[in-house]
N, CA and C atoms as a LAMMPS dump frame, in Angstrom:
ITEM: TIMESTEP
0
ITEM: NUMBER OF ATOMS
492
ITEM: BOX BOUNDS ff ff ff
-5.0000000000000000e+02 5.0000000000000000e+02
-5.0000000000000000e+02 5.0000000000000000e+02
-5.0000000000000000e+02 5.0000000000000000e+02
ITEM: ATOMS id mol type element x y z
1 1 1 N -7.532 41.792 26.381
2 1 2 C -8.204 40.51 26.298
3 1 3 C -7.756 39.77 25.031
4 2 1 N -7.529 40.483 23.951
5 2 2 C -7.173 39.855 22.709
6 2 3 C -5.789 39.154 22.847
7 3 1 N -4.89 39.757 23.57
8 3 2 C -3.583 39.176 23.734
9 3 3 C -3.643 37.914 24.511
10 4 1 N -4.609 37.85 25.469
11 4 2 C -4.739 36.659 26.241
12 4 3 C -5.229 35.446 25.425
13 5 1 N -6.153 35.729 24.533
14 5 2 C -6.672 34.65 23.66
15 5 3 C -5.548 34.189 22.712
16 6 1 N -4.725 35.094 22.216
17 6 2 C -3.642 34.709 21.368
18 6 3 C -2.595 33.884 22.124
19 7 1 N -2.333 34.305 23.344
20 7 2 C -1.345 33.577 24.15
21 7 3 C -1.81 32.17 24.474
22 8 1 N -3.092 31.972 24.853
23 8 2 C -3.688 30.675 25.092
24 8 3 C -3.613 29.807 23.833
25 9 1 N -3.964 30.376 22.7
26 9 2 C -3.975 29.693 21.398
27 9 3 C -2.549 29.181 21.1
28 10 1 N -1.561 30.031 21.304
29 10 2 C -0.199 29.601 21.048
30 10 3 C 0.314 28.485 21.964
31 11 1 N -0.094 28.578 23.237
32 11 2 C 0.26 27.498 24.193
33 11 3 C -0.382 26.194 23.81
34 12 1 N -1.622 26.248 23.396
35 12 2 C -2.333 24.997 23.004
36 12 3 C -1.678 24.35 21.759
37 13 1 N -1.344 25.189 20.794
38 13 2 C -0.689 24.675 19.594
39 13 3 C 0.671 24.12 19.917
40 14 1 N 1.435 24.805 20.742
41 14 2 C 2.791 24.321 21.108
42 14 3 C 2.751 23.021 21.915
43 15 1 N 1.811 22.846 22.834
44 15 2 C 1.705 21.597 23.568
45 15 3 C 1.173 20.475 22.709
46 16 1 N 0.341 20.786 21.765
47 16 2 C -0.158 19.755 20.863
48 16 3 C 0.984 19.218 20.005
49 17 1 N 1.853 20.09 19.539
50 17 2 C 2.966 19.581 18.707
51 17 3 C 3.922 18.751 19.563
52 18 1 N 4.166 19.159 20.756
53 18 2 C 5.098 18.424 21.612
54 18 3 C 4.523 17.074 21.948
55 19 1 N 3.232 17.012 22.321
56 19 2 C 2.624 15.752 22.707
57 19 3 C 2.556 14.773 21.542
58 20 1 N 2.413 15.215 20.316
59 20 2 C 2.282 14.311 19.202
60 20 3 C 3.535 14.024 18.467
61 21 1 N 4.612 14.747 18.818
62 21 2 C 5.887 14.582 18.103
63 21 3 C 6.533 13.246 18.359
64 22 1 N 6.244 12.661 19.522
65 22 2 C 6.845 11.375 19.906
66 22 3 C 6.406 10.29 18.905
67 23 1 N 5.267 10.442 18.238
68 23 2 C 4.761 9.426 17.324
69 23 3 C 5.66 9.291 16.068
70 24 1 N 6.484 10.245 15.793
71 24 2 C 7.414 10.111 14.664
72 24 3 C 8.416 8.959 14.877
73 25 1 N 8.683 8.698 16.095
74 25 2 C 9.595 7.538 16.395
75 25 3 C 8.988 6.222 16.054
76 26 1 N 7.678 6.212 15.937
77 26 2 C 7 4.908 15.617
78 26 3 C 6.694 4.747 14.098
79 27 1 N 7.277 5.617 13.295
80 27 2 C 7.049 5.533 11.817
81 27 3 C 7.485 4.198 11.231
82 28 1 N 8.638 3.674 11.613
83 28 2 C 9.028 2.387 11.064
84 28 3 C 8.079 1.279 11.45
85 29 1 N 7.619 1.32 12.683
86 29 2 C 6.617 0.342 13.147
87 29 3 C 5.294 0.485 12.398
88 30 1 N 4.865 1.688 12.17
89 30 2 C 3.641 1.964 11.484
90 30 3 C 3.672 1.471 10.051
91 31 1 N 4.796 1.739 9.388
92 31 2 C 4.955 1.221 8.015
93 31 3 C 5.008 -0.322 7.968
94 32 1 N 5.605 -0.894 8.974
95 32 2 C 5.657 -2.392 9.082
96 32 3 C 4.237 -2.92 9.236
97 33 1 N 3.474 -2.346 10.159
98 33 2 C 2.077 -2.813 10.331
99 33 3 C 1.288 -2.644 9.063
100 34 1 N 1.413 -1.54 8.352
101 34 2 C 0.68 -1.285 7.148
102 34 3 C 1.039 -2.311 6.107
103 35 1 N 2.387 -2.603 5.946
104 35 2 C 2.774 -3.598 4.995
105 35 3 C 2.298 -4.979 5.302
106 36 1 N 2.283 -5.35 6.58
107 36 2 C 1.801 -6.664 6.986
108 36 3 C 0.319 -6.813 6.851
109 37 1 N -0.413 -5.777 7.148
110 37 2 C -1.882 -5.837 6.999
111 37 3 C -2.278 -5.918 5.494
112 38 1 N -1.596 -5.178 4.643
113 38 2 C -1.865 -5.242 3.233
114 38 3 C -1.451 -6.614 2.692
115 39 1 N -0.353 -7.124 3.14
116 39 2 C 0.055 -8.492 2.67
117 39 3 C -0.955 -9.562 3.044
118 40 1 N -1.483 -9.473 4.249
119 40 2 C -2.543 -10.396 4.711
120 40 3 C -3.773 -10.329 3.825
121 41 1 N -4.215 -9.081 3.559
122 41 2 C -5.425 -8.82 2.742
123 41 3 C -5.201 -9.399 1.294
124 42 1 N -4.032 -9.077 0.707
125 42 2 C -3.796 -9.56 -0.654
126 42 3 C -3.609 -11.041 -0.746
127 43 1 N -2.919 -11.667 0.194
128 43 2 C -2.763 -13.145 0.118
129 43 3 C -4.095 -13.828 0.326
130 44 1 N -4.936 -13.306 1.165
131 44 2 C -6.231 -13.854 1.447
132 44 3 C -7.118 -13.775 0.159
133 45 1 N -7.075 -12.678 -0.521
134 45 2 C -7.88 -12.481 -1.737
135 45 3 C -7.241 -13.063 -2.98
136 46 1 N -5.905 -13.135 -3.047
137 46 2 C -5.218 -13.577 -4.23
138 46 3 C -5.042 -15.099 -4.385
139 47 1 N -4.903 -15.766 -3.231
140 47 2 C -4.643 -17.223 -3.25
141 47 3 C -5.75 -17.963 -3.963
142 48 1 N -7.037 -17.733 -3.716
143 48 2 C -8.037 -18.494 -4.418
144 48 3 C -8.028 -18.247 -5.944
145 49 1 N -7.693 -16.992 -6.31
146 49 2 C -7.591 -16.675 -7.749
147 49 3 C -6.462 -17.439 -8.425
148 50 1 N -5.387 -17.65 -7.717
149 50 2 C -4.229 -18.31 -8.298
150 50 3 C -4.36 -19.81 -8.228
151 51 1 N -4.849 -20.369 -7.2
152 51 2 C -4.894 -21.838 -6.983
153 51 3 C -6.24 -22.491 -7.339
154 52 1 N -7.331 -21.835 -6.975
155 52 2 C -8.605 -22.438 -7.129
156 52 3 C -9.501 -21.573 -8.065
157 53 1 N -9.027 -21.165 -9.188
158 53 2 C -9.748 -20.35 -10.064
159 53 3 C -10.859 -21.12 -10.737
160 54 1 N -12.071 -21.066 -10.162
161 54 2 C -13.192 -21.833 -10.651
162 54 3 C -13.757 -21.144 -11.895
163 55 1 N -14.484 -21.925 -12.708
164 55 2 C -15.067 -21.32 -13.879
165 55 3 C -16.029 -20.132 -13.604
166 56 1 N -16.647 -20.159 -12.449
167 56 2 C -17.539 -19.071 -12.015
168 56 3 C -16.723 -17.775 -11.856
169 57 1 N -15.493 -17.895 -11.324
170 57 2 C -14.699 -16.74 -11.127
171 57 3 C -14.249 -16.153 -12.506
172 58 1 N -13.876 -17.047 -13.409
173 58 2 C -13.533 -16.603 -14.764
174 58 3 C -14.725 -15.921 -15.404
175 59 1 N -15.916 -16.503 -15.261
176 59 2 C -17.133 -15.929 -15.822
177 59 3 C -17.39 -14.551 -15.2
178 60 1 N -17.124 -14.402 -13.955
179 60 2 C -17.334 -13.095 -13.243
180 60 3 C -16.398 -12.041 -13.893
181 61 1 N -15.19 -12.39 -14.168
182 61 2 C -14.235 -11.461 -14.776
183 61 3 C -14.706 -11.047 -16.187
184 62 1 N -15.17 -12.092 -16.948
185 62 2 C -15.647 -11.81 -18.318
186 62 3 C -16.881 -10.944 -18.296
187 63 1 N -17.81 -11.182 -17.34
188 63 2 C -18.973 -10.343 -17.248
189 63 3 C -18.69 -8.883 -16.97
190 64 1 N -17.54 -8.585 -16.363
191 64 2 C -17.186 -7.214 -16.057
192 64 3 C -16.23 -6.631 -17.1
193 65 1 N -16.125 -7.382 -18.234
194 65 2 C -15.313 -6.783 -19.353
195 65 3 C -13.841 -7.04 -19.294
196 66 1 N -13.446 -8.054 -18.531
197 66 2 C -12.043 -8.353 -18.428
198 66 3 C -11.8 -9.742 -19.045
199 67 1 N -10.66 -9.957 -19.656
200 67 2 C -10.408 -11.308 -20.227
201 67 3 C -10.326 -12.367 -19.109
202 68 1 N -10.657 -13.576 -19.456
203 68 2 C -10.723 -14.654 -18.45
204 68 3 C -9.377 -14.899 -17.795
205 69 1 N -8.305 -14.703 -18.526
206 69 2 C -6.95 -14.985 -17.947
207 69 3 C -6.527 -13.894 -16.952
208 70 1 N -7.302 -12.837 -16.791
209 70 2 C -6.961 -11.847 -15.752
210 70 3 C -7.162 -12.406 -14.365
211 71 1 N -7.901 -13.544 -14.19
212 71 2 C -8.056 -14.177 -12.957
213 71 3 C -6.659 -14.65 -12.465
214 72 1 N -5.974 -15.334 -13.296
215 72 2 C -4.668 -15.799 -12.926
216 72 3 C -3.67 -14.67 -12.764
217 73 1 N -3.758 -13.65 -13.665
218 73 2 C -2.881 -12.498 -13.513
219 73 3 C -3.11 -11.8 -12.207
220 74 1 N -4.356 -11.592 -11.861
221 74 2 C -4.634 -10.937 -10.566
222 74 3 C -4.197 -11.805 -9.404
223 75 1 N -4.338 -13.135 -9.497
224 75 2 C -3.843 -13.996 -8.428
225 75 3 C -2.351 -13.954 -8.276
226 76 1 N -1.546 -13.91 -9.409
227 76 2 C -0.156 -13.823 -9.341
228 76 3 C 0.26 -12.497 -8.751
229 77 1 N -0.339 -11.415 -9.222
230 77 2 C -0.035 -10.1 -8.716
231 77 3 C -0.3 -9.988 -7.24
232 78 1 N -1.46 -10.504 -6.784
233 78 2 C -1.766 -10.334 -5.364
234 78 3 C -0.974 -11.258 -4.484
235 79 1 N -0.693 -12.477 -4.912
236 79 2 C 0.103 -13.398 -4.114
237 79 3 C 1.514 -12.963 -3.968
238 80 1 N 2.179 -12.713 -5.108
239 80 2 C 3.593 -12.357 -5.087
240 80 3 C 3.734 -10.898 -4.587
241 81 1 N 2.789 -10.063 -4.899
242 81 2 C 2.82 -8.729 -4.322
243 81 3 C 2.745 -8.704 -2.836
244 82 1 N 1.85 -9.63 -2.261
245 82 2 C 1.797 -9.7 -0.847
246 82 3 C 3.089 -10.214 -0.257
247 83 1 N 3.711 -11.158 -0.89
248 83 2 C 4.964 -11.627 -0.42
249 83 3 C 6.066 -10.516 -0.355
250 84 1 N 6.071 -9.682 -1.461
251 84 2 C 7.018 -8.616 -1.485
252 84 3 C 6.705 -7.566 -0.399
253 85 1 N 5.442 -7.261 -0.16
254 85 2 C 5.063 -6.337 0.869
255 85 3 C 5.455 -6.898 2.247
256 86 1 N 5.214 -8.165 2.458
257 86 2 C 5.582 -8.823 3.732
258 86 3 C 7.052 -8.676 4.042
259 87 1 N 7.86 -8.924 3.033
260 87 2 C 9.266 -8.846 3.219
261 87 3 C 9.804 -7.388 3.194
262 88 1 N 9.051 -6.498 2.548
263 88 2 C 9.522 -5.151 2.373
264 88 3 C 10.605 -5.116 1.271
265 89 1 N 10.449 -5.931 0.262
266 89 2 C 11.344 -5.987 -0.876
267 89 3 C 10.635 -5.497 -2.07
268 90 1 N 11.322 -4.594 -2.788
269 90 2 C 10.706 -3.927 -3.965
270 90 3 C 9.31 -3.415 -3.605
271 91 1 N 9.248 -2.747 -2.448
272 91 2 C 7.922 -2.365 -1.965
273 91 3 C 7.3 -1.268 -2.828
274 92 1 N 7.989 -0.3 -3.259
275 92 2 C 7.328 0.745 -4.058
276 92 3 C 6.738 0.25 -5.311
277 93 1 N 7.456 -0.503 -6.178
278 93 2 C 6.787 -0.976 -7.407
279 93 3 C 5.686 -1.996 -7.139
280 94 1 N 5.88 -2.853 -6.12
281 94 2 C 4.851 -3.814 -5.861
282 94 3 C 3.547 -3.116 -5.322
283 95 1 N 3.706 -2.161 -4.455
284 95 2 C 2.573 -1.394 -3.916
285 95 3 C 1.94 -0.583 -5.038
286 96 1 N 2.727 -0.023 -5.951
287 96 2 C 2.113 0.726 -7.07
288 96 3 C 1.316 -0.169 -8
289 97 1 N 1.822 -1.308 -8.304
290 97 2 C 1.092 -2.313 -9.14
291 97 3 C -0.255 -2.741 -8.431
292 98 1 N -0.172 -2.953 -7.156
293 98 2 C -1.394 -3.338 -6.4
294 98 3 C -2.41 -2.189 -6.33
295 99 1 N -1.919 -0.948 -6.234
296 99 2 C -2.77 0.189 -6.248
297 99 3 C -3.452 0.335 -7.59
298 100 1 N -2.697 0.134 -8.628
299 100 2 C -3.334 0.158 -10.021
300 100 3 C -4.401 -0.932 -10.14
301 101 1 N -4.086 -2.121 -9.637
302 101 2 C -5.02 -3.18 -9.696
303 101 3 C -6.332 -2.829 -8.939
304 102 1 N -6.23 -2.168 -7.796
305 102 2 C -7.387 -1.812 -7.047
306 102 3 C -8.121 -0.688 -7.831
307 103 1 N -7.474 0.15 -8.506
308 103 2 C -8.106 1.146 -9.344
309 103 3 C -8.936 0.492 -10.455
310 104 1 N -8.353 -0.508 -11.113
311 104 2 C -9.034 -1.24 -12.133
312 104 3 C -10.267 -1.984 -11.546
313 105 1 N -10.089 -2.583 -10.392
314 105 2 C -11.2 -3.27 -9.724
315 105 3 C -12.317 -2.313 -9.408
316 106 1 N -12.046 -1.106 -8.962
317 106 2 C -13.034 -0.117 -8.719
318 106 3 C -13.729 0.286 -9.971
319 107 1 N -12.93 0.54 -11.024
320 107 2 C -13.471 1.023 -12.294
321 107 3 C -14.36 -0.048 -12.978
322 108 1 N -13.867 -1.261 -13.011
323 108 2 C -14.595 -2.281 -13.809
324 108 3 C -15.653 -3.068 -12.978
325 109 1 N -15.459 -3.222 -11.683
326 109 2 C -16.321 -4.109 -10.933
327 109 3 C -17.218 -3.351 -9.936
328 110 1 N -16.616 -2.445 -9.194
329 110 2 C -17.291 -1.87 -7.989
330 110 3 C -18.007 -0.568 -8.259
331 111 1 N -17.947 0.002 -9.417
332 111 2 C -18.557 1.308 -9.661
333 111 3 C -19.821 1.214 -10.499
334 112 1 N -20.512 0.12 -10.413
335 112 2 C -21.768 -0.091 -11.184
336 112 3 C -22.837 0.931 -10.784
337 113 1 N -22.859 1.305 -9.564
338 113 2 C -23.918 2.233 -9.05
339 113 3 C -23.52 3.697 -9.009
340 114 1 N -22.382 3.999 -9.611
341 114 2 C -21.878 5.333 -9.671
342 114 3 C -20.968 5.692 -8.488
343 115 1 N -20.393 6.931 -8.691
344 115 2 C -19.377 7.391 -7.711
345 115 3 C -19.978 7.642 -6.338
346 116 1 N -21.263 7.971 -6.244
347 116 2 C -21.857 8.304 -4.985
348 116 3 C -22.15 7.055 -4.097
349 117 1 N -22.121 5.874 -4.662
350 117 2 C -22.365 4.593 -3.938
351 117 3 C -21.062 4.155 -3.315
352 118 1 N -20.506 4.913 -2.38
353 118 2 C -19.208 4.626 -1.819
354 118 3 C -19.193 3.271 -1.128
355 119 1 N -20.294 2.84 -0.626
356 119 2 C -20.329 1.552 0.097
357 119 3 C -19.989 0.407 -0.823
358 120 1 N -20.178 0.616 -2.135
359 120 2 C -19.768 -0.467 -3.136
360 120 3 C -18.343 -0.601 -3.297
361 121 1 N -17.578 0.466 -3.139
362 121 2 C -16.133 0.362 -3.427
363 121 3 C -15.236 0.914 -2.279
364 122 1 N -15.776 1.026 -1.092
365 122 2 C -14.968 1.557 -0.029
366 122 3 C -13.745 0.674 0.343
367 123 1 N -13.934 -0.627 0.343
368 123 2 C -12.805 -1.519 0.68
369 123 3 C -11.695 -1.455 -0.355
370 124 1 N -11.937 -1.633 -1.654
371 124 2 C -10.869 -1.558 -2.601
372 124 3 C -10.251 -0.13 -2.64
373 125 1 N -11.084 0.903 -2.369
374 125 2 C -10.54 2.264 -2.315
375 125 3 C -9.594 2.433 -1.171
376 126 1 N -9.917 1.894 0.001
377 126 2 C -9.027 2.012 1.121
378 126 3 C -7.735 1.227 0.979
379 127 1 N -7.838 0.042 0.404
380 127 2 C -6.673 -0.802 0.149
381 127 3 C -5.818 -0.125 -0.962
382 128 1 N -6.397 0.332 -1.993
383 128 2 C -5.674 0.979 -3.046
384 128 3 C -5.029 2.296 -2.57
385 129 1 N -5.686 3.055 -1.756
386 129 2 C -5.039 4.247 -1.207
387 129 3 C -3.879 3.927 -0.267
388 130 1 N -4.028 2.923 0.534
389 130 2 C -2.956 2.409 1.387
390 130 3 C -1.735 1.99 0.574
391 131 1 N -1.981 1.281 -0.528
392 131 2 C -0.906 0.826 -1.448
393 131 3 C -0.235 2.017 -2.083
394 132 1 N -1.017 2.988 -2.532
395 132 2 C -0.474 4.182 -3.13
396 132 3 C 0.463 4.943 -2.107
397 133 1 N -0.092 5.089 -0.883
398 133 2 C 0.683 5.714 0.126
399 133 3 C 2.022 5.005 0.375
400 134 1 N 1.934 3.694 0.41
401 134 2 C 3.14 2.883 0.615
402 134 3 C 4.126 3.034 -0.556
403 135 1 N 3.585 3.128 -1.767
404 135 2 C 4.423 3.291 -2.894
405 135 3 C 5.092 4.677 -2.927
406 136 1 N 4.456 5.677 -2.335
407 136 2 C 5.121 6.985 -2.297
408 136 3 C 6.083 7.143 -1.145
409 137 1 N 5.801 6.487 0.005
410 137 2 C 6.617 6.631 1.198
411 137 3 C 7.718 5.635 1.221
412 138 1 N 7.461 4.429 0.771
413 138 2 C 8.479 3.345 0.846
414 138 3 C 8.214 2.44 1.977
415 139 1 N 9.02 1.387 2.176
416 139 2 C 8.832 0.315 3.113
417 139 3 C 9.207 0.712 4.55
418 140 1 N 10.074 1.673 4.712
419 140 2 C 10.447 2.03 6.044
420 140 3 C 11.741 1.348 6.471
421 141 1 N 12.187 1.598 7.708
422 141 2 C 13.424 1.091 8.226
423 141 3 C 13.377 -0.469 8.491
424 142 1 N 12.246 -0.972 8.815
425 142 2 C 12.109 -2.425 9.131
426 142 3 C 11.776 -3.213 7.857
427 143 1 N 12.65 -3.247 6.88
428 143 2 C 12.392 -3.918 5.613
429 143 3 C 13.665 -4.373 4.937
430 144 1 N 13.5 -5.308 4.025
431 144 2 C 14.602 -5.734 3.238
432 144 3 C 15.09 -4.619 2.322
433 145 1 N 14.187 -3.804 1.832
434 145 2 C 14.638 -2.655 1.007
435 145 3 C 15.651 -1.8 1.728
436 146 1 N 15.423 -1.575 2.999
437 146 2 C 16.365 -0.703 3.809
438 146 3 C 17.718 -1.387 3.919
439 147 1 N 17.707 -2.672 4.12
440 147 2 C 18.941 -3.397 4.25
441 147 3 C 19.738 -3.412 2.947
442 148 1 N 19.04 -3.695 1.851
443 148 2 C 19.729 -3.818 0.565
444 148 3 C 20.055 -2.492 -0.077
445 149 1 N 19.046 -1.587 -0.089
446 149 2 C 19.187 -0.341 -0.785
447 149 3 C 19.617 0.819 0.063
448 150 1 N 19.418 0.779 1.362
449 150 2 C 19.731 1.83 2.255
450 150 3 C 18.686 2.96 2.116
451 151 1 N 18.943 4.063 2.82
452 151 2 C 18.018 5.19 2.784
453 151 3 C 17.919 5.965 1.492
454 152 1 N 19.007 5.938 0.689
455 152 2 C 19.023 6.767 -0.478
456 152 3 C 18.358 6.159 -1.742
457 153 1 N 18.032 4.899 -1.67
458 153 2 C 17.378 4.262 -2.79
459 153 3 C 18.328 3.655 -3.757
460 154 1 N 19.629 3.808 -3.541
461 154 2 C 20.646 3.185 -4.409
462 154 3 C 21.271 1.992 -3.706
463 155 1 N 21.64 0.997 -4.446
464 155 2 C 22.276 -0.19 -3.867
465 155 3 C 23.594 0.174 -3.198
466 156 1 N 23.741 -0.289 -1.954
467 156 2 C 24.983 -0.054 -1.265
468 156 3 C 26.07 -0.967 -1.827
469 157 1 N 27.255 -0.454 -1.874
470 157 2 C 28.393 -1.27 -2.306
471 157 3 C 29.549 -1.119 -1.32
472 158 1 N 30.027 -2.271 -0.833
473 158 2 C 31.151 -2.243 0.092
474 158 3 C 32.457 -2.073 -0.659
475 159 1 N 32.481 -2.262 -1.942
476 159 2 C 33.682 -2.187 -2.722
477 159 3 C 33.79 -0.741 -3.283
478 160 1 N 34.918 -0.102 -2.951
479 160 2 C 35.104 1.248 -3.459
480 160 3 C 35.618 1.135 -4.864
481 161 1 N 35.047 2.022 -5.699
482 161 2 C 35.462 1.982 -7.095
483 161 3 C 36.716 2.854 -7.277
484 162 1 N 37.679 2.315 -7.94
485 162 2 C 38.922 3.103 -8.128
486 162 3 C 38.788 3.761 -9.548
487 163 1 N 39.387 4.922 -9.568
488 163 2 C 39.406 5.635 -10.845
489 163 3 C 40.601 5.157 -11.649
490 164 1 N 40.349 4.867 -12.963
491 164 2 C 41.461 4.393 -13.827
492 164 3 C 42.246 5.539 -14.361
């Protein structure tokens, strides 16, 4: 009876791997969707900080222990970072900077009620984690990074260097 249970378990594991393996082919599309969703979120939240930075917004930053000019800095980072994510250009550094910004936002703004009040910081945590994942994995095949830098991370050169 024991061998039968082991045989069934092996069959279930094997079929699970086969059925889910096809999703690997969608990795470039998944990274594109992640980049576009993050770009939309950051442009939506960064544009008002960059263009319409009201005195109330500056006061909000100061109340949370940040200098007033961080409003503009956050706006620049979020707007231009979203553009870079959208294009898939310099994705790793842009995503890492945005992840750090979300970490600072959680630390300075959203953690007033402690670490157990997840509802207070769940959105910046999810966005920051997505940015960190993108920074570690890269932009994927459907990006300007792939066209310019290729898969190895080094700039492609069509000119062969000759040895002197």
